[in-house]
Phi, psi and omega in degrees: 000298186280074181270136174216133179250143177255128180228111179053046175084357181249133179272124178257121181276122181252011178293138179291150176252122184259337181208161183299333181294342179281350183255124177252107182258121179300145182302325186263013182299316179300317179296318180295313181293325178295315179296319178298312181300317178299318181292322177297314180296317181295317186276333183045061185292147178285331178236096185294330180291315178294316178301314182296317179300315180293318181300309183286332174295318178293320178298318178296317178298318178298320180294320178295318178297320179296320180295328182269009171106352177283142181279128173235125184294156180298334180278359183301328180300327183272351185250019182288000000 
């Protein structure tokens, strides 16, 4: 039942989803994806995978800094 495959260090969950209650969507997912899409269009990266990895790593770092008390403006998501 609980199958998970590892591909290049990332665990891919292959368990079937039977109902919407099994999916936990973060409240700010839409905002994050919208900002990401705008940045991809604006930057037009030659390697979208590398760009995406750097973008989300920076976003994660900003979130960690915010959690430890450093101020990160709400617009930081758009300035990565």
